[in-house]
C-alpha positions in Angstrom: 4.7 -12.9 12.0 7.8 -10.7 11.2 10.0 -9.4 14.1 9.1 -6.0 15.6 11.7 -4.1 13.7 10.8 -5.3 10.3 8.4 -4.4 7.5 6.4 -6.7 5.3 4.0 -6.5 2.4 0.3 -7.5 3.0 -2.7 -7.9 0.7 -5.6 -5.7 1.9 -9.1 -7.0 1.9 -12.1 -5.1 0.4 -10.1 -1.8 0.0 -9.1 -1.7 3.7 -5.5 -1.3 4.6 -3.9 -2.6 7.8 -3.8 -0.1 10.7 0.0 0.4 10.5 0.5 0.7 6.7 3.2 3.2 5.7 1.6 6.6 5.1 3.1 8.4 2.1 1.1 11.6 1.8 -2.2 13.0 0.6 -4.1 13.0 -2.6 -7.1 15.3 -3.0 -7.6 15.3 0.8 -7.3 11.4 1.1 -4.5 9.6 2.8 -2.0 7.7 0.5 -0.2 4.6 1.4 2.8 2.9 -0.3 1.7 0.0 -2.4 2.9 -2.4 -5.1 1.4 -4.7 -7.7 2.5 -7.5 -9.9 1.9 -6.4 -13.5 3.2 -7.8 -16.8 6.0 -10.0 -15.2 7.2 -7.2 -12.9 6.5 -5.7 -9.5 5.6 -2.1 -9.8 5.6 0.4 -6.9 2.4 2.5 -6.6 -0.1 4.0 -4.2 -3.2 3.1 -2.3 -5.7 5.9 -1.6 -8.0 5.7 1.3 -11.6 5.1 0.3 -10.6 3.3 -3.0 -10.8 -0.4 -3.7 -7.8 -0.4 -6.0 -4.2 0.7 -5.9 -2.7 2.8 -8.7 0.6 2.1 -10.5 2.5 3.9 -13.2 2.6 1.9 -16.4 3.1 2.9 -20.1 3.0 6.6 -19.2 -0.4 6.2 -17.5 -1.7 5.6 -14.0 -3.6 2.3 -14.0 -5.9 0.9 -11.3 -5.1 -2.6 -10.1 -7.4 -4.7 -7.8 -4.7 -7.2 -6.6 -2.0 -5.2 -4.7 -0.1 -5.1 -1.5 0.8 -2.3 1.0 3.7 -2.0 3.3 3.0 -2.8 6.9 5.5 -2.0 9.6 5.6 -3.5 13.1 7.7 -0.5 14.2 4.7 1.9 14.1 2.6 -0.5 16.1 5.2 -0.7 18.8 5.9 3.1 18.9 2.3 4.1 19.1 1.4 1.8 22.0 
């Protein structure tokens, strides 16, 4: 487990993100979290939208859905909120 002042990337299961994922905004009334995915030999930043089972990354001037992705999890939020 990472120290309390660190962030780490975690792979969600079944479209559920960890409780202390980094919230980045809203998309059509749904919370959006910071995500990334490995795609064509690179790591591409993107978003995970609550209620979806995929993350979305920009690629070749399009937004594409990816089923294998990671979201940022921070231990800082878990300490501050308790």
